[in-house]
VOROVO-882535 format. One line per field, with one value per residue (C-alpha): residue in one letter; residue number from 0; x, z, y. Coordinates in pm, 1 decimal. Example, Ala and Ser with C-alpha at 12.3 -4.5 7.8 and 13.67 -1.06 7.14 Angstrom:
2
rest = A_S $
nr = 0_1 $
px = 1230.0_1367.0 $
pz = 780.0_714.0 $
py = -450.0_-106.0 $
//
This chain:
258
rest = X_X_X_X_X_X_X_X_X_X_X_X_X_X_X_X_X_X_X_X_X_X_X_X_X_X_X_X_X_X_X_X_X_X_X_X_X_X_X_X_X_X_X_X_X_X_X_X_X_X_X_X_X_X_X_X_X_X_X_X_X_X_X_X_X_X_X_X_X_X_X_X_X_X_X_X_X_X_X_X_X_X_X_X_X_X_X_X_X_X_X_X_X_X_X_X_X_X_X_X_X_X_X_X_X_X_X_X_X_X_X_X_X_X_X_X_X_X_X_X_X_X_X_X_X_X_X_X_X_X_X_X_X_X_X_X_X_X_X_X_X_X_X_X_X_X_X_X_X_X_X_X_X_X_X_X_X_X_X_X_X_X_X_X_X_X_X_X_X_X_X_X_X_X_X_X_X_X_X_X_X_X_X_X_X_X_X_X_X_X_X_X_X_X_X_X_X_X_X_X_X_X_X_X_X_X_X_X_X_X_X_X_X_X_X_X_X_X_X_X_X_X_X_X_X_X_X_X_X_X_X_X_X_X_X_X_X_X_X_X_X_X_X_X_X_X_X_X_X_X_X_X_X_X_X_X_X_X $
nr = 0_1_2_3_4_5_6_7_8_9_10_11_12_13_14_15_16_17_18_19_20_21_22_23_24_25_26_27_28_29_30_31_32_33_34_35_36_37_38_39_40_41_42_43_44_45_46_47_48_49_50_51_52_53_54_55_56_57_58_59_60_61_62_63_64_65_66_67_68_69_70_71_72_73_74_75_76_77_78_79_80_81_82_83_84_85_86_87_88_89_90_91_92_93_94_95_96_97_98_99_100_101_102_103_104_105_106_107_108_109_110_111_112_113_114_115_116_117_118_119_120_121_122_123_124_125_126_127_128_129_130_131_132_133_134_135_136_137_138_139_140_141_142_143_144_145_146_147_148_149_150_151_152_153_154_155_156_157_158_159_160_161_162_163_164_165_166_167_168_169_170_171_172_173_174_175_176_177_178_179_180_181_182_183_184_185_186_187_188_189_190_191_192_193_194_195_196_197_198_199_200_201_202_203_204_205_206_207_208_209_210_211_212_213_214_215_216_217_218_219_220_221_222_223_224_225_226_227_228_229_230_231_232_233_234_235_236_237_238_239_240_241_242_243_244_245_246_247_248_249_250_251_252_253_254_255_256_257 $
px = 0.0_100.2_110.9_339.5_573.6_590.2_671.4_958.6_1087.1_1111.6_1228.6_1605.5_1548.1_1344.3_1624.3_1884.2_1686.5_1897.1_2220.7_2107.3_1994.8_2292.6_2541.3_2389.0_2385.5_2745.0_2877.8_2653.9_2784.6_3146.4_3149.0_2965.1_3178.9_3518.8_3496.1_3187.6_3045.0_3129.1_3139.0_2825.1_2633.3_2721.1_2423.2_2168.5_2330.2_2339.5_1972.6_1867.6_2086.8_1968.1_1607.7_1683.3_1861.2_1594.5_1448.4_1117.9_1071.8_933.2_1033.4_1334.5_1505.8_1700.3_1908.0_2029.8_2089.3_2260.7_2501.4_2597.5_2663.4_2884.8_3073.4_3109.9_3245.4_3490.7_3618.3_3645.5_3842.6_4063.4_4151.4_4158.2_3860.7_3762.4_3877.3_3933.5_4191.9_3962.5_3647.3_3822.7_3931.9_3694.3_3864.6_3650.7_3933.8_4151.9_3871.5_3795.3_4159.3_4217.8_4383.2_4620.9_4607.7_4530.1_4349.5_4124.6_3795.0_3723.6_3816.0_3588.4_3277.5_3310.1_3329.3_3024.4_2829.3_2910.8_2820.4_2556.6_2183.9_1998.9_1945.4_2308.2_2430.6_2251.7_2310.1_2685.2_2777.3_2529.9_2709.5_2619.2_2860.9_2687.5_2341.7_2456.2_2631.9_2332.6_2071.2_1894.8_1622.4_1339.0_1006.1_652.3_325.8_114.8_-247.2_-376.4_-200.6_-125.8_249.9_562.4_753.7_1095.9_1040.8_1401.7_1761.7_1892.2_2106.7_1968.2_1611.6_1699.5_1874.7_1596.2_1333.5_1536.9_1594.9_1228.9_1134.1_1366.5_1267.5_997.9_1036.1_886.0_554.4_397.3_433.2_87.5_23.4_-289.0_-368.4_-701.9_-911.8_-1218.9_-1232.8_-1523.7_-1612.2_-1778.4_-1527.6_-1400.6_-1042.6_-823.6_-494.2_-215.4_19.5_376.4_420.8_775.4_700.3_529.7_149.2_-44.3_-195.1_-564.0_-696.4_-465.5_-557.3_-929.1_-898.1_-699.7_-952.4_-1235.5_-1058.9_-982.0_-1345.6_-1446.3_-1211.6_-1282.2_-1658.8_-1665.3_-1577.3_-1208.7_-1030.7_-686.4_-505.3_-249.4_-122.3_-238.8_-68.4_79.0_-254.9_-356.2_-643.2_-868.7_-986.7_-1285.9_-1481.4_-1800.6_-1863.5_-2055.3_-1902.3_-1554.5_-1520.0_-1224.3_-1215.2_-942.0_-818.5_-679.7_-335.2_-186.2_-197.1_-534.1_-539.9_-836.2_-1037.8_-968.5_-1219.3_-1379.7_-1461.6_-1605.2_-1973.4_-2145.5 $
pz = 0.0_-35.3_342.7_389.6_107.9_244.5_593.5_458.7_254.0_558.3_800.2_762.3_846.0_1150.2_1270.6_1262.6_1351.6_1657.7_1471.0_1161.3_1353.7_1588.4_1303.0_1111.3_1425.1_1509.6_1171.7_1150.1_1487.5_1406.5_1069.2_1190.7_1502.0_1349.3_988.0_890.5_1160.4_1173.5_1520.7_1438.2_1359.6_1675.9_1889.4_1617.8_1556.6_1929.3_1966.8_1673.9_1779.9_2142.2_2023.1_1822.4_2116.9_2377.9_2556.3_2742.3_3042.9_2932.0_2568.6_2374.5_2153.0_1894.6_1793.8_2150.0_2243.8_1912.9_1910.5_2275.9_2237.6_1934.1_2125.0_2424.7_2209.2_2041.5_2375.9_2531.5_2240.2_2222.6_2590.6_2594.8_2830.9_2716.3_2752.0_3050.2_3224.7_3228.5_3315.9_3606.3_3757.2_4041.0_4159.9_4061.1_4045.0_3836.0_3588.5_3559.9_3481.1_3256.6_2934.3_2731.6_2441.6_2185.9_1945.6_1811.2_1855.6_1501.1_1361.4_1614.6_1543.1_1169.8_1255.2_1480.6_1212.0_962.5_1160.9_1424.2_1433.9_1708.8_1931.6_1923.5_1939.3_2269.2_2405.2_2340.9_2420.5_2678.8_3015.5_3376.7_3360.7_3047.6_3208.5_3523.3_3328.4_3103.6_3374.6_3185.5_3398.3_3347.4_3343.0_3393.4_3326.5_3632.5_3518.5_3826.9_3762.7_3390.0_3428.5_3376.9_3692.7_3747.8_3788.4_3834.8_3834.4_3814.1_3503.0_3427.7_3433.4_3217.9_2956.8_2957.7_2897.4_2616.8_2441.1_2472.3_2306.1_2015.4_1966.0_1699.7_1618.4_1956.0_1870.8_2110.2_2016.9_1985.5_1864.6_1755.3_2012.4_1874.0_1567.3_1687.5_2053.6_2245.6_1920.9_1798.8_1540.9_1779.2_1758.4_2068.1_2084.1_2342.0_2416.1_2512.0_2813.7_2896.1_3171.5_2961.0_2963.2_2643.9_2589.5_2652.6_2391.0_2121.2_2214.1_2194.7_1861.1_1719.7_1847.0_1687.9_1351.0_1391.2_1470.7_1151.9_951.5_1143.9_1171.8_1504.2_1864.9_1936.5_2266.1_2379.6_2677.8_2837.2_3173.5_3334.0_3649.2_3705.1_3674.4_3386.3_3205.5_2909.6_2676.3_2457.8_2185.8_2043.7_1774.4_2007.7_2354.7_2501.9_2816.9_3047.7_3299.2_3522.9_3464.0_3729.3_3879.7_3584.4_3211.2_3061.9_2788.5_2556.3_2665.3_2490.1_2209.8_2379.1_2686.6_2505.5_2504.7_2175.9 $
py = 0.0_364.5_412.5_111.8_218.0_571.5_441.6_231.6_525.3_752.8_479.9_550.1_917.2_819.7_592.5_872.6_1186.4_1276.6_1210.4_1401.9_1709.3_1694.2_1659.0_1950.7_2167.0_2073.4_2181.4_2486.9_2603.8_2515.4_2689.8_2998.7_3053.9_2975.0_3094.0_3289.6_3517.6_3885.8_4045.8_4245.5_3923.8_3732.8_3839.8_3759.0_3421.5_3337.3_3433.6_3215.1_2922.2_2928.8_2915.2_2601.2_2439.1_2523.8_2220.9_2197.9_1963.3_1629.5_1683.8_1561.8_1818.6_1613.1_1916.4_1973.2_1610.1_1534.8_1828.4_1787.7_1415.2_1476.0_1746.7_1517.6_1234.1_1470.5_1599.5_1253.0_1110.8_1420.4_1374.0_993.7_968.5_620.3_261.0_33.0_251.9_554.2_358.0_183.8_515.5_603.8_923.9_1222.6_1477.7_1249.7_1184.9_1556.6_1641.5_1338.0_1453.5_1237.8_1484.4_1213.2_1444.4_1166.9_1350.6_1464.7_1124.0_954.8_1161.1_1086.8_716.4_743.3_927.8_655.7_342.1_429.3_497.9_687.0_383.5_265.4_627.7_691.3_340.7_355.9_715.2_846.0_849.8_938.7_1234.7_1363.7_1340.2_1520.8_1794.4_1862.2_1802.4_1526.4_1369.9_1124.9_1311.4_1187.9_1369.7_1453.4_1428.3_1611.3_1941.5_1887.2_1937.7_1728.8_1639.8_1483.9_1111.2_1000.2_1124.0_767.7_717.4_370.7_501.8_803.5_592.1_333.1_601.4_760.6_428.2_334.7_662.8_584.6_220.6_175.4_549.8_634.3_468.0_215.1_-151.2_-306.2_-660.0_-845.5_-1115.5_-1231.5_-1154.1_-1342.4_-1242.6_-1400.3_-1578.7_-1258.9_-1139.5_-871.9_-744.5_-790.2_-600.1_-603.0_-314.7_-407.5_-181.7_-69.2_180.2_448.6_463.4_527.5_871.6_810.3_1053.4_913.3_555.4_625.5_806.2_513.5_259.3_455.2_445.1_74.2_4.0_180.2_-44.1_-366.9_-298.3_-484.3_-386.8_-330.9_-406.4_-295.7_-445.4_-215.3_-91.0_234.7_361.7_15.9_-167.6_-399.0_-229.7_-306.6_-30.3_-115.8_62.0_-87.2_171.4_402.2_412.7_387.8_176.5_125.7_-155.6_-296.6_-648.2_-880.8_-850.2_-1032.9_-980.4_-1077.2_-1339.0_-1398.9_-1700.6_-2031.5_-2089.2_-2390.0_-2176.6_-1875.1_-1803.5_-1737.9 $
//
């Protein structure tokens, strides 16, 4: 179909969005500040650049994350801040002053640009020091006051949340569990929950469209606030009901009621 072909066409760009934007920003900044800018243009450039790099709580700015990771890699490989010797050093002052003057940074970022995608880029080069320095936290939306709040400062949690957002282009992974649920031709879907709840309004809109295509009720099993939950749409009304303490499975066919 056209939609499928279009998705495959844009897939490579989706897999390297952070790297693409970061790489472009890195070279734009480098060229402008070292070769092109006149003193009279500096303030206008800084104002424009800072607007592009601005980051809101709870949102990922690919320009900012990309450029800072490339800069961090360049600095680390220039100073030799990598490898077993550096990683095994647990003295903070020594690590901060570590500089073997290797000058391998520019070579390294070209290598990274050539062989990595966003997932491996973040997985390989995001470090606890980087997160602390750039104040990267894990945020969660508070539905009561409609604001994003810091959920965790733990590096493992931050990295896990970032990687989840990049996997499958940031879209939730939802699989078909049953196409004849309750022996009524109803569609039963299951969301693979990795710690991030679905957006209720988006889920309900999607289920309404699926119902229009399927022409039968649609059900979606997910997790909301840590509790297994079943969303359903019968073509008229949306319903939400809690499941048991464990993941719900469609009933075996010989136990279903007609």
